[in-house]
Structure formats: C-alpha cells, structure tokens
C-alpha positions as CSV (number, residue, x, y, z in Angstrom):
1,M,-30.9,208.8,19.3
2,T,-32.3,212.2,18.8
3,I,-32.6,215.2,21.2
4,I,-34.0,217.8,18.8
5,S,-37.1,219.7,20.0
6,Q,-39.3,221.9,17.9
7,E,-37.4,224.9,19.4
8,E,-34.1,223.4,18.2
9,H,-35.5,222.9,14.7
10,T,-36.3,226.6,14.7
11,H,-32.7,227.3,15.7
12,F,-31.5,225.1,12.8
13,K,-33.5,227.1,10.3
14,E,-32.2,230.4,11.8
15,V,-28.5,229.4,11.5
16,L,-29.0,228.2,8.0
17,E,-30.5,231.5,7.1
18,E,-27.7,233.3,9.0
19,F,-25.0,231.6,6.9
20,R,-26.8,231.5,3.6
21,E,-25.3,234.5,1.9
22,L,-21.9,234.6,3.7
23,T,-18.5,234.3,2.2
24,N,-16.0,231.9,3.9
25,E,-14.3,234.8,5.5
26,E,-17.5,236.1,6.9
27,A,-18.6,232.7,8.0
28,Y,-15.3,232.3,9.9
29,V,-16.1,235.4,11.9
30,H,-19.6,234.1,12.7
31,I,-18.1,230.8,13.9
32,F,-15.2,232.3,16.0
33,S,-15.9,235.9,17.0
34,Q,-19.7,235.5,17.5
35,R,-19.8,232.1,19.1
36,M,-16.5,230.4,20.1
37,M,-14.8,233.6,21.3
38,K,-17.7,235.4,22.8
39,P,-16.3,236.6,26.1
40,I,-17.8,235.9,29.5
41,P,-18.0,239.3,31.3
42,N,-15.6,239.7,34.2
43,R,-14.0,236.3,33.6
44,N,-10.4,236.4,32.2
45,A,-9.7,233.9,29.4
46,E,-13.2,232.5,29.6
47,Y,-15.5,232.4,26.5
48,Y,-19.0,231.1,26.1
49,G,-18.1,228.9,23.1
50,G,-15.3,226.8,24.6
51,D,-13.0,226.2,27.5
52,Q,-9.8,225.8,25.4
53,R,-8.5,229.3,26.3
54,I,-8.8,229.0,30.1
55,D,-7.3,225.5,29.7
56,M,-4.2,226.8,28.0
57,L,-3.8,229.9,30.1
58,P,-1.5,228.5,32.8
59,F,0.9,227.1,30.2
60,L,0.9,230.4,28.3
61,K,1.2,232.5,31.4
62,T,4.5,230.7,32.4
63,L,6.0,231.7,29.0
64,I,4.8,235.3,29.2
65,D,6.2,235.7,32.7
66,K,9.6,234.9,31.2
67,L,9.5,237.6,28.6
68,P,12.0,240.5,28.9
69,E,11.2,244.1,28.6
70,N,11.3,245.2,24.9
71,G,10.8,241.5,24.0
72,Q,9.5,240.2,20.8
73,V,6.3,238.0,20.3
74,F,5.1,236.6,16.9
75,D,1.5,235.5,16.8
76,V,0.9,233.3,13.8
77,G,-2.6,232.7,12.6
78,A,-3.4,235.3,15.1
79,G,-7.2,235.7,14.8
80,S,-8.9,238.7,16.2
81,G,-6.7,239.4,19.2
82,D,-8.4,237.5,21.9
83,V,-5.0,236.2,23.1
84,V,-4.0,239.9,23.8
85,D,-7.1,240.3,26.1
86,F,-6.6,237.1,28.1
87,A,-2.8,236.8,28.1
88,L,-0.5,239.1,26.2
89,K,-1.9,242.2,28.1
90,N,0.3,241.0,30.9
91,A,3.5,241.1,28.9
92,P,6.3,243.4,30.0
93,K,6.5,247.1,29.0
94,N,7.3,247.7,25.3
95,T,6.8,244.1,24.2
96,V,6.5,244.1,20.4
97,I,3.6,242.1,19.1
98,N,4.1,240.8,15.5
99,I,1.1,239.2,13.8
100,E,0.3,237.1,10.8
101,E,-3.4,236.5,9.9
102,P,-4.8,236.0,6.4
103,N,-8.4,237.0,7.3
104,S,-8.6,240.7,6.6
105,I,-11.5,241.2,9.1
106,L,-9.8,239.4,11.9
107,I,-6.4,241.2,11.5
108,Q,-8.1,244.6,11.6
109,N,-9.8,243.6,14.9
110,Y,-6.5,242.4,16.3
111,L,-4.8,245.8,15.5
112,K,-7.7,247.5,17.2
113,T,-7.3,245.3,20.3
114,L,-3.6,246.2,20.5
115,K,-4.4,249.9,20.7
116,R,-6.2,249.3,24.0
117,Y,-2.8,248.3,25.6
118,P,-0.4,251.3,25.2
119,H,2.4,249.4,26.9
120,L,2.5,247.0,24.0
121,R,4.0,247.9,20.6
122,T,2.7,246.8,17.2
123,G,5.4,245.2,15.0
124,V,4.9,243.5,11.6
125,A,1.3,242.9,10.6
126,Y,1.1,240.5,7.7
127,D,-2.3,239.6,6.1
128,G,-1.1,236.6,4.1
129,I,-0.5,232.9,4.8
130,I,2.5,231.9,6.8
131,Q,3.7,229.5,4.0
132,N,4.5,232.6,1.9
133,C,7.3,233.4,4.4
134,Y,9.3,230.2,3.7
135,R,8.0,228.7,0.4
136,G,7.8,229.7,-3.2
137,N,8.2,233.4,-4.0
138,I,9.1,234.2,-0.4
139,V,7.8,237.5,1.1
140,K,9.7,239.1,3.9
141,Q,6.6,239.9,5.9
142,Y,7.8,238.5,9.1
143,P,9.8,240.1,12.0
144,A,13.5,240.5,11.3
145,Q,14.4,240.4,15.0
146,P,14.8,237.1,16.8
147,Q,11.6,236.2,18.7
148,D,11.3,235.5,22.4
149,L,7.9,233.8,22.0
150,I,6.0,232.5,19.0
151,L,2.3,231.6,19.3
152,A,0.7,229.1,16.9
153,I,-2.7,228.7,18.6
154,H,-5.2,226.7,16.6
155,M,-3.7,227.7,13.3
156,I,-2.1,224.4,12.2
157,Y,-5.2,223.4,10.3
158,H,-4.2,225.6,7.4
159,L,-0.8,224.2,6.7
160,T,-1.9,221.4,4.3
161,D,-4.4,221.7,1.5
162,F,-6.2,218.4,1.8
163,T,-8.0,218.9,-1.5
164,M,-4.8,218.5,-3.4
165,P,-4.2,215.1,-5.1
166,Q,-0.8,214.6,-3.4
167,I,-0.1,215.8,0.1
168,D,2.7,215.3,2.7
169,P,1.4,216.7,6.0
170,E,4.5,215.6,7.9
171,V,6.7,217.7,5.6
172,D,4.2,220.6,5.8
173,I,4.3,220.6,9.6
174,I,8.1,220.1,9.8
175,D,8.7,223.0,7.4
176,A,6.4,225.4,9.3
177,V,7.7,224.5,12.7
178,S,11.3,224.7,11.4
179,F,10.7,228.2,10.0
180,L,9.3,229.4,13.3
181,Y,11.8,227.6,15.4
182,G,14.6,229.3,13.4
183,L,13.2,232.7,14.4
184,L,13.5,232.0,18.1
185,V,16.2,233.5,20.3
186,P,18.2,230.9,22.4
187,G,15.9,230.0,25.2
188,G,12.8,231.2,23.3
189,S,9.7,229.0,22.9
190,L,7.2,228.1,20.3
191,F,3.7,227.6,21.8
192,I,1.5,225.3,19.7
193,V,-2.1,224.4,20.4
194,Y,-4.3,222.3,18.1
195,A,-7.5,220.3,18.3
196,D,-6.9,216.5,18.5
197,L,-9.3,215.3,15.9
198,L,-8.4,211.7,15.9
199,D,-11.1,209.4,17.3
200,H,-10.4,208.1,20.8
201,A,-12.2,205.3,22.7
202,N,-15.4,205.6,20.6
203,S,-15.4,209.4,21.1
204,K,-15.2,211.9,18.3
205,A,-14.1,215.6,18.5
206,A,-16.8,218.0,17.2
207,C,-14.5,219.2,14.5
208,G,-13.7,215.7,13.5
209,L,-16.9,215.9,11.5
210,A,-14.8,217.3,8.7
211,E,-13.5,213.9,7.9
212,V,-17.0,212.4,8.2
213,F,-18.5,215.0,5.9
214,F,-16.0,214.4,3.1
215,R,-16.2,210.6,3.5
216,K,-20.0,210.7,3.2
217,K,-20.4,213.4,0.6
218,Y,-17.4,212.6,-1.6
219,P,-16.8,208.8,-1.1
220,K,-14.8,208.4,-4.3
221,D,-12.4,211.2,-3.6
222,Y,-9.3,211.3,-1.4
223,F,-10.4,214.2,0.9
224,A,-11.3,212.2,4.0
225,D,-8.3,209.9,3.8
226,H,-6.1,213.0,3.5
227,L,-7.7,214.5,6.6
228,A,-7.1,211.3,8.5
229,S,-3.4,211.4,7.5
230,I,-3.2,215.0,8.6
231,Y,-4.7,214.3,12.0
232,K,-2.2,211.5,12.5
233,A,0.8,213.6,11.4
234,R,0.0,216.3,13.9
235,N,0.1,213.9,16.8
236,Q,3.0,211.9,15.6
237,L,5.1,215.1,15.4
238,L,3.7,217.3,18.1
239,G,1.7,215.1,20.5
240,P,2.9,213.7,23.8
241,D,5.2,211.3,22.1
242,G,6.0,213.6,19.2
243,T,9.2,213.3,17.1
244,I,9.6,216.9,16.1
245,E,12.7,217.2,18.3
246,M,14.5,214.7,16.1
247,Q,13.4,216.5,12.9
248,L,14.6,219.9,14.2
249,K,17.9,218.5,15.4
250,K,18.7,217.5,11.8
251,R,18.0,221.0,10.5
252,F,19.5,222.9,13.5
253,P,22.3,220.7,14.8
254,Y,23.8,223.5,16.9
255,T,20.6,223.6,19.1
256,T,18.8,221.3,21.4
257,P,15.0,221.4,20.9
258,K,12.9,220.3,23.8
259,L,9.2,219.4,23.4
260,K,6.7,219.3,26.2
261,S,3.2,218.2,25.0
262,E,-0.1,217.2,26.7
263,R,-3.5,216.1,25.4
264,R,-6.2,218.0,27.3
265,K,-9.9,217.3,27.7
266,T,-11.7,220.4,26.5
267,H,-15.1,221.3,25.0
268,F,-17.3,223.4,22.9
269,F,-20.4,225.0,24.4
270,G,-23.5,226.3,22.7
271,E,-26.8,227.9,23.8
272,S,-28.5,225.6,21.3
273,V,-27.6,222.4,19.5
274,A,-27.5,224.5,16.3
275,D,-24.7,226.5,17.8
276,I,-22.8,223.3,18.4
277,G,-23.4,222.4,14.7
278,V,-21.9,225.8,13.7
279,L,-18.8,225.2,15.9
280,C,-18.2,221.9,14.2
281,L,-17.3,223.9,11.1
282,A,-14.1,225.2,12.8
283,T,-10.8,223.9,11.5
284,E,-11.1,222.2,8.1
285,L,-14.8,222.9,7.1
286,C,-14.4,226.6,6.8
287,S,-11.6,228.3,5.1
288,S,-10.8,232.0,5.4
289,D,-11.1,233.2,1.8
290,K,-13.7,235.3,0.0
291,E,-15.4,232.4,-1.8
292,K,-19.1,231.8,-1.0
293,F,-19.6,229.6,2.0
294,K,-21.1,226.1,1.1
295,L,-24.2,225.8,3.1
296,E,-24.2,222.0,2.7
297,K,-21.4,221.8,5.2
298,L,-23.5,223.4,7.9
299,Q,-26.5,221.3,7.0
300,F,-24.4,218.2,7.3
301,C,-23.2,219.2,10.8
302,L,-26.7,220.0,12.0
303,D,-28.0,216.7,10.7
304,Y,-25.1,214.8,12.3
305,V,-25.3,216.3,15.8
306,S,-29.0,215.8,15.8
307,R,-28.8,212.1,14.8
308,Y,-25.6,211.0,16.6
309,P,-25.2,213.3,19.6
310,E,-23.5,210.7,21.7
311,S,-20.6,210.3,19.2
312,I,-19.3,213.8,20.1
313,G,-20.4,213.6,23.8
314,L,-23.2,216.1,23.3
315,E,-25.0,216.8,26.6
316,K,-26.2,219.6,28.8
317,E,-23.4,221.1,31.0
318,T,-24.3,220.5,34.7
319,G,-21.0,221.6,36.3
320,D,-20.4,224.8,38.2
321,V,-19.1,226.8,35.2
322,P,-20.5,229.9,33.4
323,Q,-21.9,227.7,30.6
324,K,-24.0,225.6,33.0
325,G,-27.2,224.7,31.2
326,C,-25.7,225.0,27.8
327,W,-25.0,222.2,25.4
328,R,-21.4,220.7,25.6
329,A,-19.5,218.7,23.0
330,N,-16.0,217.1,23.0
331,E,-13.2,219.1,21.5
332,P,-9.9,217.9,23.1
333,Q,-6.8,219.9,22.4
334,V,-3.0,219.3,22.5
335,I,-0.8,221.9,24.1
336,A,2.8,221.7,23.0
337,T,5.7,223.9,24.0
338,L,8.9,223.7,21.9
339,T,11.9,225.4,23.5
340,K,15.2,226.2,21.7
341,F,18.3,225.6,23.7
342,V,21.8,226.4,22.5
343,A,24.9,224.9,24.2
C-alpha cells in the first residue's frame, strides 16, 4: 500500500535536505523542539507533534499538587523545559527545579524557560548523562537534598547502549531506577514515562522502526536483537505487571516501593508523511551527541512509512482535536509512578 502523492515526495526531499548537514545534537532539536514539541497556541500541554503530554498531564498534576512549598524536583533527561510550561509552572512557591540533560542546546533552553517563572528556583543543572552520577568515576552533579518528585519522562531510551557487544538492559534499568529511588524523600514519587515499542496485535509503534532499521541494514549484527531485549526489559520491570518493586525491596529493605503503571494509547502527528518519518527517529535512531547525523536513518524511515503505512496505523486524523486533518501514527506510552513508603 502506498499513500504518497507528488506533494509528499517534495516534502521527503525537503526534510532530507533539512537534515543533511546536521549533527545528532542538532537533529535531535529538529525532531523534538521543531516538530514533536511545537506548542498549540492557548492549549496547555498540547503539542502539534503528539498527544503524549496531554495524556500524562492528569497523572503528573496529581503529583505536583502534593508538593510542599520549598520542595525539590529533579527532572532527569529534562529536554528543553516543556514540562515546566505545561505542568511544573503550577508547583508551589520556591520549588527548586534540578535538571540533568546532556544536550547542551536543550539544557540552555530549559534554563531560559525557568526564568519565566520567578516563583520557581533553579537548582543543580548538569549537562552530562545520568549514568555518570552512579557508575564509574562518579560525579556529584545531582541534588544533595532528598527529592519530593523525580521526573524521568521519555529519557529511558539512553540507559543502554545497544551497539555494545554485551548488554544487560534489566540491570541498566534497575541501577538507574535504584539511584533515583534512593534520592526520594519518604512519600516521594518517581514519575517514569516511556514509549512502548514492542509490537502489539499486528501494530507497531512509530519509533519501533529503530529495530526494523537495524535488522534490515545490519542483519549480521546484534543491534536489532539488543533493541528487542531492551523493549522487553522496560515492560517487564516498569509495565503494568512490572517487577521493579521486588528489585527495589532487595536494595532498600527499609522501604516499601509501590508501582502504579498503565499502557496508554497515544500518537504522533505530522502535517506531512515526511514529518511522521522524522518523528520515527525519536528514541533509539537519534542520539544527542555532536557526531554527524546519518541520513540513511531518515531515508529508511521515509521509505518505510510510505510503503507500510498501515503497520504504524498511519492515517489522517478525523477527530475533534487540534491536529484534525494531520497525519497520525501509533506511539503508545507507558506511564509509571513509583512511590517510596517508609514504615
């Protein structure tokens, strides 16, 4: 099946030219800031590129409403600060916002966003990867104070390097979650959101194309198998029947961890099919370093969405939403809240 018009072919050429000379770090901005997180005017938590934020807002609002004055929040893999605009702006007076974000462009945008809200205070701002805070030559670039709320929104994709010969994604997730859980005050919560990239009932998530790309382009390598094992590990630990509570209880026997997790039906939106192809790069097909972006990844995504649109549920949006008339593709997410109780 193909749905590509001559106009769409023109869009394909335009986005390929747009990404041709970009670094990974710059490409990341073009994917997220310029498409996925392009705000819809006068609509809180709504963005043209996806409905993931508006979907998670009720869950996040419940946690923010519980924050005390002078509370502490740690935003991990923080991005450019969109969470401040749609949620943290409602935090109590003098809430301290600590951030970790390795993309130098995004972290500067986040700091600028915080300045628009004088009732919020800026805490630690670390521009490295979170693993540096608990592995190897540990850096102390994280908040010293116990945290009331920790956000890990769509950042879990960077915990395991699937290009390494040997990986253990379960250990990587357990180590990261354990570190963050250990920073919580009693009664504090860790809010985790990630895309569910496992295939379900003949339906594939848009960003699940990462596994397809590496299986097609590098069939003799282990990359695709590693990605599949990573996707499974996330759900096994953090999904609706996740076992992370048991793992944390072993490491923190004086606490009672409680996980609440849901799989949610959410989507990407694009003005063109080419934009959907660009959004497929999110998660594992675009890192956040200064290396040159590999254009073959975008070319593959464009080819795939044009040849197999039904596999990712690609269709025009007809519902009464701001993206009506845009292209829509599947991108389900898991929303998990992990709370630390102490007897």
